[in-house]
C-alpha positions as CSV (number, residue, x, y, z in Angstrom):
1,M,-19.9,-8.6,14.1
2,K,-19.1,-7.8,10.4
3,K,-18.9,-11.6,9.7
4,S,-22.2,-12.5,11.3
5,K,-23.9,-9.5,9.5
6,R,-22.6,-10.6,6.1
7,N,-23.8,-14.1,6.8
8,F,-27.1,-12.8,7.9
9,I,-27.5,-11.1,4.5
10,Q,-26.4,-14.1,2.6
11,V,-28.9,-16.3,4.4
12,K,-31.5,-13.6,4.1
13,G,-30.8,-13.5,0.3
14,Y,-31.8,-17.2,0.1
15,T,-34.9,-16.4,2.3
16,L,-36.0,-13.8,-0.1
17,F,-35.7,-16.2,-3.0
18,I,-38.3,-18.4,-1.1
19,Y,-40.5,-15.4,-0.6
20,I,-40.4,-14.7,-4.4
21,L,-41.4,-18.2,-5.2
22,G,-44.3,-17.8,-2.8
23,G,-45.5,-14.7,-4.6
24,I,-44.8,-12.3,-1.6
25,M,-43.8,-8.8,-2.7
26,K,-41.9,-6.4,-0.6
27,K,-43.1,-2.8,-0.3
28,I,-42.4,0.7,0.6
29,Q,-44.3,2.0,3.4
30,V,-43.3,5.3,4.9
31,T,-45.8,7.9,6.2
32,S,-43.8,9.3,9.1
33,E,-40.3,10.3,10.1
34,I,-40.7,8.8,13.7
35,K,-42.9,5.7,13.7
36,P,-40.9,2.5,14.5
37,L,-38.5,1.8,11.9
38,K,-38.8,-1.8,10.4
39,R,-36.7,-1.9,7.2
40,V,-33.9,0.4,6.1
41,L,-31.7,0.6,3.0
42,V,-28.0,1.4,3.5
43,H,-24.7,1.1,1.6
44,R,-21.7,-0.2,3.4
45,P,-18.8,2.2,2.4
46,G,-16.5,0.3,0.0
47,D,-13.4,0.8,-2.4
48,E,-14.8,4.1,-3.7
49,L,-13.4,5.8,-0.6
50,L,-9.9,4.5,-1.8
51,N,-10.3,6.5,-5.0
52,L,-10.5,9.8,-3.1
53,T,-7.4,12.0,-3.4
54,P,-6.7,15.5,-2.2
55,S,-7.1,16.8,-5.8
56,T,-10.6,15.3,-6.2
57,L,-12.0,16.0,-2.9
58,E,-13.9,19.2,-3.8
59,E,-15.4,17.6,-7.1
60,L,-16.5,14.6,-5.2
61,L,-18.0,16.6,-2.3
62,F,-15.8,15.4,0.5
63,D,-13.8,17.4,3.2
64,D,-11.1,14.8,3.8
65,I,-10.2,11.3,3.1
66,P,-11.6,8.8,5.5
67,D,-9.9,5.6,6.6
68,L,-11.8,2.8,4.8
69,A,-11.5,0.1,7.5
70,S,-12.5,2.5,10.3
71,A,-15.4,3.8,8.2
72,Q,-16.6,0.2,7.7
73,E,-16.3,-0.7,11.3
74,E,-18.3,2.5,12.2
75,H,-20.9,1.7,9.5
76,D,-21.2,-1.8,10.9
77,R,-22.0,-0.4,14.4
78,F,-24.5,1.8,12.8
79,T,-26.5,-1.0,11.3
80,N,-26.5,-3.0,14.5
81,N,-29.7,-1.4,16.0
82,G,-32.3,-4.1,15.8
83,V,-33.7,-2.9,12.5
84,E,-33.9,-5.1,9.4
85,V,-31.3,-3.9,7.1
86,V,-30.8,-4.4,3.3
87,Y,-27.8,-3.3,1.3
88,L,-27.9,-1.3,-1.9
89,E,-25.1,-3.4,-3.4
90,D,-27.0,-6.7,-2.5
91,L,-30.2,-5.6,-4.0
92,M,-28.6,-4.4,-7.1
93,A,-26.7,-7.7,-7.5
94,E,-29.9,-9.6,-7.0
95,T,-31.6,-7.3,-9.6
96,L,-29.0,-8.1,-12.4
97,D,-28.9,-11.9,-11.6
98,A,-32.8,-12.1,-11.8
99,N,-33.1,-10.5,-15.2
100,E,-31.3,-12.0,-18.3
101,G,-29.5,-9.5,-20.3
102,L,-29.9,-6.7,-17.8
103,R,-26.4,-6.6,-16.7
104,E,-25.4,-5.8,-20.2
105,T,-28.0,-3.1,-20.5
106,F,-26.9,-1.6,-17.2
107,L,-23.2,-1.5,-18.2
108,E,-24.0,0.3,-21.3
109,Q,-25.9,3.0,-19.5
110,Y,-23.5,3.2,-16.7
111,L,-20.6,3.8,-19.1
112,S,-22.7,6.5,-21.0
113,E,-23.2,8.4,-17.8
114,T,-19.5,8.5,-16.6
115,G,-19.0,11.8,-18.2
116,C,-15.9,10.2,-19.8
117,E,-15.5,11.0,-23.6
118,D,-12.3,9.1,-24.2
119,K,-13.3,6.2,-26.4
120,E,-10.2,4.1,-25.5
121,I,-10.9,4.5,-21.8
122,L,-14.5,3.6,-22.1
123,A,-13.6,0.5,-24.3
124,K,-11.1,-0.7,-21.9
125,A,-13.5,0.0,-18.9
126,K,-16.2,-2.1,-20.6
127,E,-13.7,-5.0,-21.2
128,Y,-12.5,-4.8,-17.6
129,L,-15.9,-4.8,-16.1
130,E,-17.2,-7.5,-18.3
131,K,-14.6,-9.9,-17.1
132,I,-15.8,-9.7,-13.5
133,E,-17.8,-12.8,-13.1
134,D,-19.3,-12.2,-9.6
135,T,-22.3,-9.9,-9.9
136,K,-21.9,-8.2,-6.6
137,E,-18.2,-7.7,-7.3
138,F,-19.2,-6.2,-10.5
139,V,-21.7,-3.9,-8.8
140,E,-19.2,-2.7,-6.2
141,K,-16.6,-2.0,-8.8
142,T,-19.0,0.3,-10.8
143,M,-19.5,2.1,-7.5
144,A,-15.8,2.2,-6.8
145,G,-14.7,3.7,-10.1
146,L,-11.7,2.8,-12.2
147,T,-8.1,4.0,-12.4
148,L,-5.9,4.5,-15.4
149,K,-3.5,2.0,-13.7
150,E,-6.3,-0.7,-13.5
151,L,-6.9,-0.3,-17.2
152,G,-3.2,-0.5,-18.2
153,L,-3.2,3.1,-19.2
154,F,-0.6,4.1,-16.6
155,T,2.9,2.6,-16.8
156,E,6.0,2.6,-14.7
157,E,7.4,5.2,-17.1
158,D,4.3,7.4,-16.4
159,L,5.2,7.3,-12.7
160,H,8.2,9.4,-13.2
161,E,6.1,12.0,-15.0
162,M,3.5,12.0,-12.3
163,V,2.1,15.5,-11.5
164,V,0.7,16.3,-8.0
165,G,-2.8,17.4,-8.2
166,K,-3.7,15.7,-11.5
167,S,-6.4,13.0,-11.5
168,Y,-5.4,9.5,-12.6
169,L,-8.9,8.2,-12.5
170,A,-10.4,6.7,-15.6
171,I,-13.9,6.6,-14.2
172,N,-14.9,8.7,-11.1
173,P,-15.9,6.8,-8.0
174,M,-19.3,7.4,-6.2
175,P,-17.9,8.0,-2.5
176,N,-21.2,9.6,-1.4
177,L,-23.2,6.4,-2.0
178,Y,-23.4,5.6,1.8
179,F,-25.6,8.5,2.1
180,T,-28.5,6.6,0.9
181,R,-31.1,9.1,1.9
182,D,-30.5,11.4,-1.1
183,P,-30.8,9.4,-4.3
184,F,-34.5,8.8,-3.7
185,A,-37.1,9.3,-0.9
186,S,-39.7,7.0,0.2
187,V,-43.2,8.6,0.3
188,G,-46.2,6.5,1.2
189,N,-46.0,3.5,-0.9
190,G,-43.8,5.1,-3.6
191,A,-40.3,6.3,-4.4
192,V,-39.3,9.8,-5.4
193,I,-36.3,8.9,-7.5
194,N,-34.5,12.0,-7.7
195,R,-32.3,14.2,-10.1
196,M,-29.4,15.2,-7.9
197,Y,-27.8,18.7,-7.5
198,S,-24.4,17.6,-8.7
199,V,-23.3,15.5,-11.7
200,T,-21.0,13.7,-9.3
201,R,-24.1,12.4,-7.3
202,N,-26.7,12.1,-10.0
203,R,-24.9,8.9,-11.1
204,E,-25.9,7.3,-7.8
205,T,-29.7,7.2,-8.7
206,I,-29.0,4.5,-11.4
207,Y,-29.0,1.9,-8.7
208,C,-32.4,2.6,-7.1
209,D,-33.9,3.2,-10.5
210,Y,-32.9,-0.3,-11.6
211,I,-33.8,-1.9,-8.3
212,F,-37.4,-0.5,-8.1
213,R,-38.0,-1.3,-11.8
214,F,-36.5,-4.7,-12.1
215,H,-35.8,-6.4,-8.7
216,P,-38.2,-9.4,-8.3
217,E,-39.5,-8.2,-4.9
218,Y,-40.1,-4.5,-6.1
219,K,-40.8,-4.7,-9.7
220,G,-44.3,-3.3,-10.4
221,N,-44.8,-2.6,-6.7
222,V,-43.1,0.7,-6.3
223,P,-44.5,3.9,-8.2
224,N,-41.8,6.2,-9.3
225,L,-43.1,9.6,-8.2
226,Y,-40.5,11.8,-9.9
227,G,-37.8,10.4,-12.1
228,R,-34.0,10.8,-12.4
229,D,-34.4,12.4,-16.0
230,N,-36.3,15.4,-14.9
231,E,-34.9,18.9,-15.5
232,Y,-34.9,20.1,-11.9
233,H,-33.0,18.7,-9.0
234,I,-34.5,17.5,-5.8
235,E,-32.8,15.3,-3.0
236,G,-34.0,12.9,-0.3
237,G,-32.3,15.1,2.6
238,D,-35.0,17.7,1.9
239,T,-38.0,15.4,1.9
240,F,-39.9,14.7,5.1
241,N,-43.0,12.6,5.7
242,G,-45.1,14.8,8.1
243,N,-47.9,12.2,8.2
244,E,-50.0,10.3,5.8
245,T,-51.4,13.2,4.0
246,T,-48.5,15.9,4.4
247,L,-45.1,16.3,3.0
248,L,-42.5,18.9,4.1
249,I,-39.8,19.7,1.5
250,G,-36.9,22.1,1.7
251,I,-36.1,24.7,-0.9
252,S,-32.3,24.5,-0.5
253,Q,-29.0,24.4,-2.3
254,R,-29.9,20.9,-3.4
255,T,-33.6,21.1,-4.0
256,Q,-35.4,23.6,-6.5
257,Y,-38.8,24.9,-5.9
258,E,-39.6,24.0,-9.6
259,A,-38.8,20.3,-8.7
260,I,-41.2,20.4,-5.9
261,K,-44.0,21.7,-8.2
262,V,-43.3,18.8,-10.6
263,L,-43.5,16.4,-7.8
264,A,-46.7,17.8,-6.5
265,K,-48.4,17.4,-9.9
266,K,-47.3,13.8,-10.1
267,L,-48.6,13.3,-6.5
268,F,-51.9,15.1,-7.0
269,F,-52.7,14.2,-10.7
270,G,-50.5,11.1,-11.5
271,E,-51.8,7.7,-12.3
272,N,-50.5,6.1,-9.0
273,E,-52.6,6.4,-5.9
274,N,-51.3,8.2,-2.9
275,K,-52.7,10.0,0.0
276,I,-50.8,13.1,0.0
277,E,-53.0,16.3,0.1
278,K,-50.6,19.1,1.1
279,I,-47.0,20.0,0.5
280,Y,-45.2,22.6,2.7
281,A,-42.1,23.9,0.8
282,L,-39.8,25.5,3.3
283,K,-37.1,27.9,2.1
284,I,-33.7,27.6,3.9
285,D,-30.2,29.3,3.2
286,E,-28.5,28.1,0.2
287,N,-25.1,27.1,1.4
288,R,-23.1,23.9,2.1
289,A,-23.7,23.9,5.9
290,F,-27.5,24.1,5.2
291,M,-27.3,21.9,2.2
292,H,-30.5,20.0,3.1
293,L,-33.4,20.5,5.3
294,D,-32.4,17.6,7.4
295,T,-29.1,19.2,8.2
296,V,-30.9,22.0,10.1
297,F,-33.8,20.1,11.7
298,T,-35.2,16.6,12.1
299,Q,-38.3,15.2,13.9
300,I,-37.5,13.1,17.0
301,D,-40.9,12.7,18.7
302,Y,-44.5,13.2,18.0
303,D,-44.3,16.9,19.0
304,A,-40.4,17.4,19.2
305,F,-37.8,18.5,16.8
306,T,-34.1,19.2,17.0
307,Y,-32.9,22.3,15.1
308,H,-30.2,24.7,14.3
309,P,-31.0,28.0,16.0
310,A,-30.0,29.9,12.8
311,I,-33.3,28.9,11.2
312,I,-35.6,29.9,14.0
313,K,-36.1,33.3,12.2
314,E,-39.2,34.1,10.1
315,M,-39.4,31.6,7.4
316,E,-41.1,31.7,4.1
317,V,-43.2,28.7,3.2
318,K,-45.2,27.7,0.1
319,I,-48.2,25.7,0.9
320,I,-49.2,23.5,-2.2
321,T,-52.6,21.9,-2.6
322,K,-54.7,20.4,-5.4
323,D,-56.7,22.8,-7.5
324,E,-59.1,20.2,-8.7
325,A,-61.4,22.6,-10.6
326,N,-58.6,23.8,-12.8
327,N,-56.4,20.7,-12.9
328,D,-53.6,22.6,-11.4
329,L,-51.8,23.6,-8.2
330,H,-53.1,26.0,-5.7
331,I,-50.0,27.6,-4.0
332,E,-50.3,29.9,-0.9
333,T,-47.4,31.9,0.2
334,A,-47.0,32.3,4.0
335,S,-44.4,33.1,6.6
336,G,-44.0,32.4,10.2
337,K,-41.6,30.9,12.9
338,L,-40.5,27.3,12.4
339,D,-42.5,26.0,15.3
340,E,-45.7,27.7,14.1
341,I,-45.2,26.2,10.6
342,L,-44.4,22.6,11.8
343,A,-47.5,22.6,14.2
344,K,-49.7,23.7,11.4
345,A,-48.2,21.1,9.0
346,L,-48.6,18.2,11.5
347,G,-52.0,19.4,12.7
348,I,-51.0,19.6,16.4
349,E,-51.3,22.5,19.0
350,K,-47.6,23.1,19.4
351,V,-44.0,21.6,18.9
352,R,-41.0,21.4,21.1
353,L,-37.9,22.8,19.4
354,I,-34.6,21.5,20.9
355,P,-31.6,23.5,19.8
356,C,-28.5,22.0,18.5
357,G,-25.6,23.1,20.7
358,G,-28.1,23.6,23.7
359,G,-28.2,27.4,23.2
360,D,-24.4,28.0,23.0
361,P,-23.6,29.7,19.6
362,I,-20.1,28.1,19.2
363,A,-21.4,24.6,20.2
364,A,-24.3,25.2,17.8
365,E,-22.1,26.0,14.9
366,R,-19.6,23.3,15.6
367,E,-22.0,20.5,16.2
368,Q,-24.3,21.5,13.4
369,W,-21.4,21.2,11.0
370,N,-20.9,17.6,12.4
371,D,-24.7,16.8,11.9
372,G,-25.8,17.4,15.4
373,S,-29.4,18.1,13.9
374,N,-29.3,15.2,11.7
375,T,-30.8,12.4,13.7
376,L,-32.3,9.1,12.6
377,T,-35.5,8.4,14.7
378,L,-35.8,4.7,15.3
379,A,-39.0,5.1,17.1
380,P,-40.9,8.0,18.8
381,G,-38.5,9.6,21.3
382,K,-35.7,7.2,20.4
383,V,-32.9,8.5,18.2
384,L,-29.5,7.5,16.8
385,V,-26.8,10.3,16.8
386,Y,-23.2,10.9,16.4
387,K,-21.3,10.6,19.7
388,R,-19.2,13.6,19.1
389,N,-22.0,16.1,19.5
390,T,-21.9,15.9,23.3
391,V,-23.7,19.2,24.0
392,T,-26.7,18.5,21.8
393,N,-26.9,14.9,22.9
394,E,-27.0,16.0,26.7
395,V,-29.8,18.4,25.9
396,L,-31.9,15.7,24.1
397,R,-31.5,13.4,27.2
398,K,-32.6,16.2,29.5
399,E,-35.7,16.5,27.2
400,G,-36.5,12.9,27.7
401,I,-35.2,11.5,24.5
402,E,-33.6,8.2,24.3
403,V,-30.2,8.7,22.8
404,L,-28.1,6.0,21.0
405,E,-24.7,7.3,20.2
406,L,-22.6,6.3,17.3
407,D,-18.7,6.9,17.3
408,A,-18.0,7.7,13.7
409,S,-15.3,10.4,13.1
410,N,-14.5,8.8,9.7
411,L,-18.1,8.7,8.4
412,T,-18.6,12.4,9.2
413,V,-16.0,13.7,6.7
414,G,-18.5,13.2,3.9
415,R,-20.7,15.8,5.6
416,G,-23.8,13.5,6.6
417,G,-25.3,12.2,9.6
418,P,-27.3,9.1,10.7
419,R,-30.4,10.2,8.9
420,C,-28.3,10.8,5.7
421,M,-27.0,7.3,5.9
422,S,-30.3,5.5,6.0
423,M,-33.3,5.3,3.7
424,P,-36.4,3.9,5.5
425,L,-38.2,1.4,3.3
426,E,-40.9,0.4,6.0
427,R,-42.2,2.1,9.0
428,E,-45.0,1.1,11.1
429,L,-48.3,2.8,10.2
């Protein structure tokens, strides 16, 4: 499967070149969380996972060290679901190849954002990366990070002085990259390119920023609705397309209310046309278990959501609309039960809430931790979920949902589910 998929991408890369010559541009088209998924962006886990160590897990936001080969096999199964798949690493390589001098510009910016202040390390890292001739290999290496040994700064003598718990990385890897949902969000025909909560993850946004600005298929065709250099942090796991005119965004550990207001002004008063008229900002608990809105609920059908029972309590919501008369935001504060808020936001009479864990508190806590509420909806009533969440999956089936299961015990240790690992670029309208 892996070989055929890689061949497909290579062939497709050639086909894309023909499209470019013909003047056909790719677009972002996402106005829903459930309409049939046509095109999705992912990142196949790479050597960045090999640079995880027990001493760096907390800093790099992982709970354990996954087995790379197994994680890649799991990810290959994940992408084999009849949807057109494009890879972050491929698009970035195509971007650099298509623009003379851009690789050098990117490298300088990449190095400046590493957080490394050691001039010797930075000089050796630049020299090391410049020697990589193949562009895709170069891109993947920037994702994987660099070790002191690779740069010749760790010798055999140093091995005898090695200290357990000390980092021997020269440049940190980006192991969270396979959670492509978070660096940006597709909204209508635009991309909300984010500023991430942690320094560790904010570096990831450089790839989508370059792709949407410079890739021949997307250049000039994808409005940036936020921007990675903004002061306030916002992440894609908190952003939901309710419908063509409505967004739902979580106020969470990873997304600030101030960021939502900045986004709202860009949507309502910016130069780029869009159809968003209302934003529902939902406040959830600020902890790692509830890090994003999509860790506690996701839409799975026109009127159905899976959710964690702990959020069914009274919720506070900010309803943001355009105050055209004053060229400002109109903000209404309200509260209510989750089902009431969602029904109002979607403009339907009522919604079905299907609990993670099927009403069992132990199962709910266990399966929510393993992303039981983080579903990727392929089409209305058809979802991709982790196989291990057996209680939740059975409840979904009883509710008439078509459930596709993914066996992915290695991918889960990064604390993200099928929705986290996928960024829709195009859904049917």
